[in-house]
C-alpha positions in Angstrom: 15.8 3.0 42.1 13.9 0.1 43.7 10.4 1.4 42.8 11.4 1.9 39.2 12.8 -1.7 39.0 9.6 -3.0 40.6 7.5 -1.2 37.9 9.8 -2.5 35.1 9.6 -6.1 36.4 5.8 -5.9 36.7 5.5 -4.4 33.2 7.7 -7.2 31.8 5.5 -9.8 33.4 2.3 -8.3 32.1 3.8 -8.2 28.6 4.7 -11.9 28.6 2.6 -14.8 29.9 5.7 -17.0 29.2 7.7 -14.8 31.5 5.0 -15.2 34.2 5.3 -19.0 33.9 9.1 -18.8 34.1 8.8 -16.5 37.2 6.7 -19.2 38.9 9.2 -21.9 38.2 12.5 -20.0 38.3 12.0 -16.7 40.2 15.7 -16.3 40.8 16.5 -16.3 37.1 13.7 -13.8 36.2 14.2 -11.3 39.0 17.9 -11.4 39.4 18.4 -8.5 37.0 16.1 -6.1 38.9 17.1 -4.0 41.9 14.3 -5.2 44.2 13.8 -5.0 47.9 12.9 -8.3 49.6 9.3 -7.0 50.0 9.1 -6.1 46.3 10.5 -9.5 45.3 7.9 -11.3 47.5 5.1 -9.2 46.0 6.1 -10.1 42.5 6.4 -13.8 43.3 2.9 -13.6 44.7 1.5 -11.6 41.8 2.5 -14.2 39.1 0.2 -16.7 40.8 -2.8 -14.4 41.0 -5.8 -15.0 38.7 -5.9 -11.3 37.7 -2.4 -11.6 36.1 -3.8 -13.7 33.3 -6.4 -10.9 32.7 -3.6 -8.3 32.6 -1.7 -10.3 30.1 -4.7 -10.7 27.9 -5.6 -7.0 28.0 -2.0 -6.1 27.2 -2.0 -8.3 24.1 -5.4 -7.0 23.0 -4.1 -3.5 23.2 -1.0 -4.4 21.1 -2.9 -6.5 18.5 -5.6 -3.9 18.0 -3.5 -1.4 15.9 -2.1 -4.3 13.9 -5.6 -5.6 13.0 -6.9 -2.1 12.4 -4.1 -0.6 10.3 -2.6 -3.7 8.6 -5.7 -5.6 7.7 -4.6 -7.1 4.4 -1.2 -8.1 5.9 -3.1 -9.9 8.7 -5.3 -11.6 6.1 -2.3 -12.9 4.2 -0.6 -14.1 7.4 -3.6 -16.1 8.5 -2.7 -18.5 11.2 0.9 -17.2 11.3 -0.2 -13.8 12.6 -0.4 -14.5 16.3 2.9 -16.5 16.5 4.6 -13.7 14.6 3.0 -11.0 16.8 4.0 -12.9 20.0 7.6 -13.2 18.7 7.6 -9.5 18.0 6.3 -8.7 21.5 9.0 -10.8 23.0 11.6 -9.0 21.0 10.1 -5.6 21.6 8.6 -5.5 25.1 8.8 -1.7 25.4 5.6 -0.2 24.1 3.6 2.9 24.7 0.6 1.4 22.9 0.6 4.2 20.4 -0.8 3.0 17.0 1.9 4.7 14.9 4.9 3.3 16.7 3.3 -0.1 17.2 2.5 -0.7 13.5 5.9 0.7 12.4 7.6 -1.7 14.8 5.6 -4.7 13.7 6.0 -3.9 10.0 9.7 -3.5 10.5 9.8 -6.9 12.2 8.0 -8.5 9.3 10.3 -6.8 6.8 13.3 -8.2 8.6 11.8 -11.7 8.6 11.1 -11.5 4.9 14.6 -10.1 4.1 16.2 -13.0 6.0 14.1 -15.6 4.2 12.3 -16.7 7.4 8.9 -15.5 6.2 7.7 -16.4 2.7 4.0 -15.6 2.0 2.6 -15.0 -1.4 1.8 -11.3 -2.0 3.0 -10.3 1.5 6.0 -8.1 0.5 4.0 -5.8 -1.8 0.9 -5.6 0.4 3.1 -4.8 3.5 4.8 -2.1 1.5 1.4 -0.7 0.5 -0.1 -0.7 4.0 3.1 0.8 5.5 2.9 3.6 2.9 -0.8 4.2 3.5 -0.3 4.5 7.3 2.8 6.8 6.8 0.6 9.1 4.8 -2.2 9.0 7.3 0.1 10.1 10.1 1.9 12.8 7.9 1.1 16.4 8.8 -1.2 17.9 6.1 0.8 21.1 6.2 3.6 19.6 4.1 3.8 20.1 0.4 1.6 18.0 -1.9 4.4 16.0 -3.4 5.3 14.5 0.1 1.7 13.1 0.2 2.3 10.8 -2.8 3.8 7.3 -2.7 4.8 4.9 -5.5 4.7 1.3 -4.4 6.2 -1.4 -6.6 4.0 -4.5 -7.2 5.1 -7.8 -8.6 1.5 -8.8 -9.3 -1.2 -6.8 -11.0 -2.6 -4.6 -8.2 -6.2 -4.3 -9.4 -7.3 -8.0 -9.1 -5.1 -8.6 -6.0 -6.6 -5.6 -4.1 -10.1 -6.4 -5.3 -9.8 -9.9 -3.8 -8.3 -8.7 -0.5 -10.9 -6.0 -0.1 -13.5 -8.9 -0.1 -11.4 -10.6 2.6 -10.2 -13.5 0.4 -7.1 -14.6 -1.4 -7.3 -14.4 -5.2 -8.6 -17.6 -6.6 -6.6 -17.0 -9.8 -3.2 -15.5 -9.3 -2.9 -12.0 -10.7 -0.6 -11.5 -13.6 3.1 -11.3 -12.8 5.0 -8.2 -14.0 6.1 -4.7 -12.9 3.5 -2.2 -11.7 3.4 0.8 -9.5 0.5 1.5 -7.2 0.3 5.3 -6.8 -1.2 6.5 -3.5 -2.1 10.1 -3.4 -3.2 11.8 -0.2 -2.6 15.4 -1.2 -6.4 16.1 -1.2 -9.1 15.4 1.3 -9.5 11.8 0.3 -6.8 9.2 -0.4 -6.8 8.0 -4.0 -5.2 5.1 -5.8 -4.1 4.5 -9.4 -1.8 2.0 -11.1 0.6 2.1 -13.9 3.1 -0.2 -15.6 6.7 0.4 -14.6 7.5 1.5 -18.1 4.9 4.3 -17.9 5.9 5.5 -14.4 6.9 9.2 -14.1 
């Protein structure tokens, strides 16, 4: 049991620079919950002061932010300077990660959705864009053997999708706010390529 606890404690330190700082200042508070031998405890207390620990923390964060940047690009654009504080808060709340792209983006998207639902995160266009990118990624990871209907998603938009997505694809926020209304963005990945179309809510099938 001791070796497992040592590995868990080390992984927790790598996942959180803040925890490393806390371990330097209050080792008893940080390591009390782990079943460590005296030797393992001393090793961890030494590790947190090593220069390489900062590198490990940086690499860990790079590995966790990469899928977010890669698969939620418009969400990241809309979040702007809020992205890293939100990502850091997510990592603190969810320290267990296998660094798999699918689970990482699902977890972060779920975290953002919760923040939005609780009124803690209010960013123009974010709810609809997050819904869209979550749906796109779900389709990408869906086995192609399933029936065609399962490869189609209908995403509600409060702003006209065309102008909004055109601006975001150019990596900018729309200079003129798209029209407000009720639209559906239809994402179809039943063929070889993913296709997009829009319709007003009244015309939706």
